[in-house]
C-alpha positions as CSV (number, residue, x, y, z in Angstrom):
1,X,0.0,0.0,0.0
2,X,1.5,3.3,-1.1
3,X,1.9,6.1,1.4
4,X,-0.2,8.4,-0.8
5,X,-3.3,6.3,-0.3
6,X,-2.9,6.1,3.4
7,X,-2.3,9.8,3.9
8,X,-5.4,12.0,4.4
9,X,-6.5,14.0,1.4
10,X,-6.5,17.8,1.4
11,X,-10.3,17.9,1.2
12,X,-10.4,15.5,4.2
13,X,-8.8,18.2,6.2
14,X,-10.4,21.3,4.7
15,X,-14.0,20.2,4.8
16,X,-14.1,19.1,8.4
17,X,-12.2,22.2,9.5
18,X,-14.7,24.5,7.8
19,X,-17.6,22.4,9.0
20,X,-16.5,22.7,12.7
21,X,-16.2,26.5,12.2
22,X,-19.6,26.7,10.6
23,X,-21.1,24.5,13.4
24,X,-19.9,27.0,16.0
25,X,-20.9,30.1,14.0
26,X,-24.4,28.7,13.4
27,X,-25.2,28.4,17.1
28,X,-25.8,32.2,17.7
29,X,-28.4,32.5,14.9
30,X,-30.1,29.3,16.2
31,X,-30.5,30.9,19.6
32,X,-31.8,34.1,18.2
33,X,-34.5,32.5,16.0
34,X,-35.4,30.1,18.9
35,X,-36.1,33.1,21.1
36,X,-38.2,34.6,18.3
37,X,-40.1,31.3,17.9
38,X,-39.4,31.1,14.2
39,X,-39.9,27.3,13.7
40,X,-39.0,27.0,10.0
41,X,-35.8,28.9,10.4
42,X,-34.8,26.9,13.5
43,X,-35.5,23.7,11.6
44,X,-33.4,24.8,8.7
45,X,-30.5,25.7,11.0
46,X,-30.8,22.3,12.8
47,X,-30.5,20.5,9.4
48,X,-27.4,22.5,8.6
49,X,-25.9,21.7,11.9
50,X,-26.6,18.0,11.4
51,X,-25.1,18.0,7.9
52,X,-21.9,19.8,9.0
53,X,-21.6,17.3,11.8
54,X,-21.7,14.4,9.3
55,X,-19.0,16.1,7.3
56,X,-16.7,16.2,10.3
57,X,-17.4,12.6,11.3
58,X,-17.1,11.0,7.8
59,X,-14.0,12.9,6.8
60,X,-12.4,11.9,10.2
61,X,-13.2,8.2,9.8
62,X,-12.6,7.8,6.0
63,X,-10.0,10.4,5.1
64,X,-8.3,8.4,2.3
65,X,-8.8,5.6,-0.2
66,X,-7.2,2.9,1.9
67,X,-10.3,0.7,1.7
68,X,-8.6,-2.2,3.4
69,X,-8.4,-0.3,6.6
70,X,-11.8,1.3,6.5
71,X,-14.3,0.7,9.2
72,X,-17.6,-0.9,8.0
73,X,-19.7,1.9,9.5
74,X,-22.3,-0.4,10.8
75,X,-24.8,1.4,12.9
76,X,-23.5,4.9,12.1
77,X,-24.2,4.7,8.4
78,X,-27.6,3.1,8.9
79,X,-28.6,6.3,10.7
80,X,-26.8,8.7,8.4
81,X,-28.4,7.4,5.2
82,X,-31.9,7.8,6.7
83,X,-31.1,11.4,7.9
84,X,-29.6,12.3,4.5
85,X,-32.8,11.1,2.7
86,X,-34.9,13.3,5.1
87,X,-32.6,16.3,4.5
88,X,-33.2,16.1,0.7
89,X,-36.9,17.1,1.3
90,X,-36.5,18.9,4.6
91,X,-34.3,21.8,3.5
92,X,-36.6,22.7,0.5
93,X,-39.6,22.2,2.8
94,X,-38.2,24.7,5.3
95,X,-37.8,27.2,2.4
96,X,-41.4,26.7,1.5
97,X,-42.5,27.6,5.1
98,X,-40.2,30.6,5.2
99,X,-41.3,32.1,1.9
100,X,-44.9,31.4,2.7
101,X,-44.6,33.2,6.0
102,X,-42.8,36.1,4.4
103,X,-45.5,36.4,1.7
104,X,-48.3,36.3,4.3
105,X,-46.7,39.2,6.2
106,X,-47.0,41.6,3.3
107,X,-50.4,40.3,2.0
108,X,-52.7,43.3,2.3
109,X,-55.8,41.2,1.5
110,X,-55.4,39.0,4.6
111,X,-53.6,41.4,6.9
112,X,-55.0,41.2,10.4
113,X,-53.7,42.7,13.6
114,X,-54.4,39.4,15.5
115,X,-54.5,36.2,13.5
116,X,-57.6,34.0,14.3
117,X,-57.2,30.7,16.1
118,X,-58.1,28.8,12.9
119,X,-55.5,30.7,10.9
120,X,-52.8,30.0,13.5
121,X,-53.6,26.3,13.5
122,X,-53.5,26.2,9.7
123,X,-50.1,27.9,9.6
124,X,-48.8,25.5,12.2
125,X,-50.1,22.6,10.3
126,X,-48.3,23.7,7.1
127,X,-45.1,24.2,9.0
128,X,-45.3,20.7,10.6
129,X,-46.2,19.2,7.2
130,X,-43.1,20.4,5.4
131,X,-40.7,20.5,8.3
132,X,-41.6,17.2,10.1
133,X,-44.1,15.0,8.4
134,X,-42.7,15.0,4.9
135,X,-39.1,14.2,6.1
136,X,-40.4,11.4,8.3
137,X,-42.3,9.9,5.4
138,X,-39.2,10.1,3.3
139,X,-37.2,8.1,5.9
140,X,-40.0,5.6,6.2
141,X,-40.3,5.0,2.5
142,X,-36.6,4.7,2.0
143,X,-36.6,1.0,2.6
144,X,-38.8,0.5,-0.4
145,X,-36.2,1.6,-3.0
146,X,-33.1,1.0,-1.0
147,X,-31.0,-1.3,-3.2
148,X,-28.1,-1.8,-0.7
149,X,-27.7,-1.1,2.9
150,X,-25.3,1.8,2.1
151,X,-22.2,2.7,0.2
152,X,-18.9,3.9,1.6
153,X,-17.0,6.6,-0.3
154,X,-13.7,8.2,0.8
155,X,-14.1,11.6,2.5
156,X,-17.9,11.7,1.8
157,X,-18.5,8.6,4.0
158,X,-22.0,7.1,4.0
159,X,-23.9,7.4,0.7
160,X,-27.4,6.1,-0.2
161,X,-28.1,3.4,-2.7
162,X,-31.2,3.5,-5.0
163,X,-33.0,0.8,-6.9
164,X,-32.8,1.3,-10.7
165,X,-36.5,1.4,-11.3
166,X,-39.4,3.9,-11.6
167,X,-40.1,3.6,-7.9
168,X,-36.9,5.5,-7.1
169,X,-38.1,8.4,-9.3
170,X,-41.6,8.5,-7.7
171,X,-40.6,8.1,-4.1
172,X,-37.1,9.7,-4.0
173,X,-35.8,11.8,-6.8
174,X,-38.8,13.9,-7.9
175,X,-39.9,15.2,-4.4
176,X,-37.0,17.5,-3.6
177,X,-37.4,19.1,-7.0
178,X,-41.2,19.5,-6.6
179,X,-40.8,21.1,-3.2
180,X,-38.2,23.4,-4.6
181,X,-40.7,24.5,-7.3
182,X,-43.3,25.2,-4.6
183,X,-40.7,27.3,-2.7
184,X,-39.9,29.1,-5.9
185,X,-43.6,30.0,-6.3
186,X,-43.8,31.6,-2.8
187,X,-40.4,33.3,-3.4
188,X,-41.7,34.9,-6.6
189,X,-44.8,36.0,-4.7
190,X,-42.7,37.7,-2.1
191,X,-40.7,39.5,-4.8
192,X,-43.9,40.6,-6.5
193,X,-45.4,42.0,-3.3
194,X,-42.2,43.7,-2.3
195,X,-42.2,45.5,-5.6
196,X,-45.9,46.4,-5.5
197,X,-45.9,47.6,-1.9
198,X,-42.4,49.0,-1.7
199,X,-43.6,52.4,-0.4
200,X,-45.9,50.9,2.3
201,X,-43.6,48.0,3.1
202,X,-42.8,49.2,6.6
203,X,-46.4,50.0,7.6
204,X,-47.7,46.7,6.2
205,X,-45.0,44.7,8.0
206,X,-45.8,46.5,11.3
207,X,-49.5,45.9,10.9
208,X,-48.9,42.1,10.3
209,X,-48.3,41.5,14.1
210,X,-45.0,39.7,13.3
211,X,-41.8,39.7,15.2
212,X,-39.8,40.8,12.2
213,X,-38.8,44.3,11.3
214,X,-37.6,45.4,7.8
215,X,-34.0,44.4,8.4
216,X,-34.8,41.0,9.7
217,X,-37.4,40.4,6.9
218,X,-34.9,41.3,4.2
219,X,-32.0,39.3,5.8
220,X,-34.3,36.2,6.1
221,X,-35.5,36.7,2.5
222,X,-31.9,37.0,1.2
223,X,-30.8,33.9,3.0
224,X,-33.7,31.8,1.7
225,X,-33.4,33.2,-1.8
226,X,-29.7,32.4,-2.1
227,X,-30.3,28.9,-0.7
228,X,-33.1,28.3,-3.1
229,X,-31.1,29.7,-6.0
230,X,-28.4,27.2,-5.2
231,X,-30.4,24.0,-4.7
232,X,-33.0,24.4,-7.4
233,X,-30.7,23.9,-10.4
234,X,-28.7,21.3,-8.4
235,X,-31.9,19.3,-7.8
236,X,-32.8,19.6,-11.4
237,X,-29.4,18.3,-12.5
238,X,-29.5,15.4,-9.9
239,X,-32.9,14.2,-11.2
240,X,-31.6,14.3,-14.7
241,X,-28.4,12.4,-14.0
242,X,-30.2,9.8,-11.8
243,X,-32.6,9.1,-14.6
244,X,-29.9,8.9,-17.2
245,X,-27.6,6.6,-15.1
246,X,-30.5,4.3,-14.0
247,X,-31.8,3.6,-17.5
248,X,-33.0,1.2,-18.7
249,X,-35.3,0.7,-15.8
250,X,-36.3,-2.8,-14.7
251,X,-39.7,-3.8,-13.3
252,X,-39.8,-3.3,-9.5
253,X,-39.9,-6.3,-7.2
254,X,-39.4,-6.3,-3.4
255,X,-37.6,-9.7,-3.5
256,X,-35.2,-8.5,-6.2
257,X,-34.5,-5.2,-4.5
258,X,-34.0,-6.9,-1.1
259,X,-32.3,-10.0,-2.1
260,X,-29.2,-11.7,-0.6
261,X,-26.9,-9.0,-1.8
262,X,-28.8,-6.3,0.2
263,X,-26.5,-6.5,3.3
264,X,-23.4,-6.2,1.2
265,X,-21.5,-2.8,1.8
266,X,-20.0,-1.3,-1.3
267,X,-16.7,0.6,-1.0
268,X,-15.8,3.2,-3.6
269,X,-12.5,5.3,-3.7
270,X,-12.9,9.0,-3.9
271,X,-9.8,10.0,-5.7
272,X,-9.3,12.9,-3.2
273,X,-12.5,14.7,-4.1
274,X,-15.7,14.8,-2.0
275,X,-19.2,14.9,-3.3
276,X,-20.3,18.4,-4.3
277,X,-23.2,18.3,-1.9
278,X,-20.8,18.2,1.1
279,X,-19.9,21.9,0.4
280,X,-23.5,23.0,0.6
281,X,-23.9,23.1,4.5
282,X,-20.5,24.8,4.8
283,X,-21.5,27.7,2.5
284,X,-24.9,28.0,4.0
285,X,-23.5,28.1,7.5
286,X,-21.2,31.0,6.7
287,X,-23.9,32.9,4.9
288,X,-26.3,32.3,7.9
289,X,-23.7,33.8,10.3
290,X,-23.0,36.8,8.1
291,X,-26.7,37.7,7.9
292,X,-27.8,36.9,11.4
293,X,-24.7,36.5,13.5
294,X,-23.3,40.0,13.0
295,X,-26.3,42.2,13.7
296,X,-27.5,44.2,16.7
297,X,-29.5,41.4,18.2
298,X,-26.5,39.1,18.0
299,X,-24.2,41.8,19.5
300,X,-26.6,42.3,22.4
301,X,-26.7,38.5,23.0
302,X,-22.9,38.3,22.9
303,X,-22.7,41.1,25.5
304,X,-25.2,39.4,27.8
305,X,-23.3,36.2,27.7
306,X,-20.0,38.0,28.4
307,X,-21.6,39.8,31.4
308,X,-22.9,36.4,32.6
309,X,-19.4,35.0,32.4
310,X,-17.9,38.2,33.9
311,X,-15.7,38.6,30.8
312,X,-17.2,41.9,29.6
313,X,-14.4,44.0,31.1
314,X,-11.9,42.3,28.8
315,X,-13.5,43.7,25.7
316,X,-13.7,47.3,24.7
317,X,-17.1,48.4,23.5
318,X,-17.3,50.1,20.2
319,X,-20.1,52.4,21.3
320,X,-20.6,53.4,24.9
321,X,-24.0,53.0,26.4
322,X,-24.0,56.3,28.2
323,X,-24.3,59.7,26.5
324,X,-20.9,60.8,27.7
325,X,-19.3,58.0,25.9
326,X,-20.6,59.2,22.6
327,X,-18.9,62.5,23.1
328,X,-15.5,61.0,23.9
329,X,-12.6,61.3,21.5
330,X,-12.0,58.3,19.3
331,X,-8.3,58.4,20.0
332,X,-8.9,58.1,23.7
333,X,-6.9,61.3,24.4
334,X,-9.8,63.0,26.2
335,X,-10.2,60.0,28.5
336,X,-6.6,60.2,29.7
337,X,-5.4,62.3,32.7
338,X,-3.3,64.5,30.4
339,X,-6.3,65.0,28.1
340,X,-8.5,66.0,31.1
341,X,-5.9,68.4,32.3
342,X,-5.6,70.1,28.9
343,X,-9.4,70.2,28.6
344,X,-9.8,71.8,32.0
345,X,-7.1,74.4,31.3
346,X,-8.6,75.3,27.9
347,X,-12.1,75.6,29.4
348,X,-10.9,77.9,32.2
349,X,-8.9,80.0,29.7
350,X,-11.9,80.3,27.4
351,X,-14.1,81.3,30.3
352,X,-11.6,84.0,31.4
353,X,-11.4,85.5,27.9
354,X,-15.1,85.7,27.4
355,X,-16.0,86.9,30.8
356,X,-16.3,90.6,30.1
357,X,-18.3,90.3,26.8
358,X,-20.7,87.9,28.4
359,X,-21.2,90.2,31.4
360,X,-21.7,93.2,29.1
361,X,-24.3,91.4,27.0
362,X,-26.2,90.2,30.0
363,X,-26.2,93.8,31.5
364,X,-27.5,95.2,28.2
365,X,-30.3,92.7,28.2
366,X,-31.1,93.5,31.8
367,X,-31.1,97.3,31.1
368,X,-33.5,96.8,28.2
369,X,-35.8,94.7,30.2
370,X,-35.9,97.2,33.1
371,X,-37.0,99.8,30.6
372,X,-39.9,97.6,29.6
373,X,-40.8,96.9,33.2
374,X,-39.7,93.3,33.4
375,X,-36.6,91.4,34.5
376,X,-35.5,88.3,32.6
377,X,-34.6,85.4,34.9
378,X,-31.3,83.9,33.9
379,X,-31.4,80.3,32.7
380,X,-28.1,78.6,33.6
381,X,-27.1,75.6,31.7
382,X,-27.2,72.2,33.4
383,X,-23.9,71.1,34.8
384,X,-22.4,74.6,34.8
385,X,-21.9,76.6,38.1
386,X,-22.8,80.2,38.0
387,X,-20.1,82.4,39.5
388,X,-21.2,85.4,41.6
389,X,-18.3,87.3,39.9
390,X,-20.2,87.1,36.6
391,X,-23.5,88.0,38.1
392,X,-22.8,90.2,41.2
393,X,-26.4,91.4,41.4
394,X,-27.6,87.9,42.3
395,X,-26.5,88.4,45.9
396,X,-29.1,91.2,46.3
397,X,-31.7,90.2,43.8
398,X,-34.8,88.7,45.3
399,X,-37.9,88.0,43.2
400,X,-41.1,89.9,44.2
401,X,-43.3,87.0,43.2
402,X,-42.9,83.6,41.5
403,X,-45.4,83.9,38.7
404,X,-43.8,83.5,35.3
405,X,-44.9,84.1,31.8
406,X,-44.6,81.7,28.9
407,X,-41.3,83.3,27.8
408,X,-39.7,82.8,31.2
409,X,-39.8,86.5,32.2
410,X,-41.0,87.9,35.5
411,X,-43.2,91.0,35.3
412,X,-42.5,93.5,38.1
413,X,-45.5,94.7,40.0
414,X,-45.4,98.5,40.2
415,X,-48.4,99.8,42.1
416,X,-48.4,103.6,42.5
417,X,-44.8,104.0,41.3
418,X,-45.2,106.2,38.3
419,X,-42.5,108.6,39.4
420,X,-39.8,106.0,40.1
421,X,-40.8,104.3,36.9
422,X,-39.9,107.5,34.9
423,X,-36.7,107.7,36.8
424,X,-35.9,104.2,36.0
425,X,-36.4,104.7,32.3
426,X,-34.4,108.0,32.2
427,X,-31.5,106.6,34.3
428,X,-31.4,103.4,32.3
429,X,-31.4,105.3,28.9
430,X,-28.9,107.8,30.1
431,X,-26.6,105.1,31.4
432,X,-26.8,103.0,28.3
433,X,-26.5,105.7,25.6
434,X,-23.2,106.8,24.2
435,X,-24.7,109.5,22.0
436,X,-25.4,111.8,25.0
437,X,-21.7,112.8,25.1
438,X,-22.0,113.5,28.8
439,X,-18.9,115.1,30.2
440,X,-19.1,113.4,33.6
441,X,-18.5,109.9,32.0
442,X,-15.2,109.1,30.5
443,X,-15.0,105.9,28.5
444,X,-12.8,103.2,29.9
445,X,-12.9,99.5,29.1
446,X,-15.0,97.8,31.7
447,X,-16.1,101.0,33.4
448,X,-19.4,101.2,31.4
449,X,-20.4,97.7,32.5
450,X,-19.6,98.6,36.2
451,X,-21.7,101.8,36.0
452,X,-24.6,99.9,34.5
453,X,-24.5,97.3,37.2
454,X,-24.3,99.9,39.9
455,X,-27.3,101.8,38.5
456,X,-29.3,98.6,38.0
457,X,-28.7,97.8,41.7
458,X,-29.9,101.2,42.8
459,X,-32.9,101.0,40.6
460,X,-33.8,97.6,42.0
461,X,-33.5,99.0,45.5
462,X,-35.8,101.9,44.6
463,X,-38.4,99.5,43.3
464,X,-38.3,97.5,46.5
465,X,-38.8,100.6,48.7
């Protein structure tokens, strides 16, 4: 026996490695759809997990073409061939249920806020028919056209054997293709309704009382559409090749199909290449993770499990949950001590430079309001401390009453104060006007603001008396 035939083939290493990775990546989408009670999608994911598990087991047991050292596979292959027969109709059946549910969500003729009890039972019956009953019937009828117990092929492992008669076409080969055509009908219905109601798609989906938003709807549709687009031509080709290779058909006989040779296990070398259908669960698993394992729902689930395991502090969050985190610098400089020091110094410098203009502007507004007989109440910003140096009149200012207008201004009550009111207007105008050219006032930077503050205080004290 040559060393090349005993060494594992490259595909015997690549396929199980990718299958293990897909098996792990498919678990998060399974948990998400299980929580959403989406039975057809859960069933589809379970079938993909099972097929990837078979890829790992078969390539590990039969990695080469050394048929003399092969294990017979008794027991394991008896189960695998039954499950494989069920998967041929289960995966298209899951697509039928998914497309049918998506088409019903955007059906305006049958849209209801709360589905009736009869409608819920009907939908559940359809799901059980294609996801459970049809695969079980396929496994039960497999014994009818099973020509041999099973066939062993390198890398691929356990393979089914079909009787070369019309019974295999009626009971085995034609049903996966027919179910794919049914799924294609519902898929085209979804595409038609998406195009027709594209402007009202969000409203219709919200009114359908489903647990899918637009993002989940489109991701689920894209996944199912790609899977259907892959298996429909493949099933057509498989039916054609099986008919071609099995011709001419012989008349069916139970005794002939299950004769003395039935328990014989056939062994076929692979030549280093696995069957093409072994790549299907691998590609579908990666696609499933890309569409459902990288979204917001999956990220929240990952975070919850990390917190449960007390591992969340080892990972840096991309987006902080608090509002302050969204204002942080992406480089992390503002979060460091040096960044905080520079931030504090720059803030204090800016406040010192703008202190006089802000005080002058506030005094101008206060003087104008006093002319009109009202005083505007200052509205400090939240989180900022008001210094008495910026507002010195706040130490003496006391509101006469707490009634406020819609604009946040307090109207001063002035009963029998007509004379002081004129004095207030004259003094305020004289103090705020530069066109008077009064000789007793010399212009100095900052002095005008001081005079105005002093006069405002005296005016306020006159009003109180």
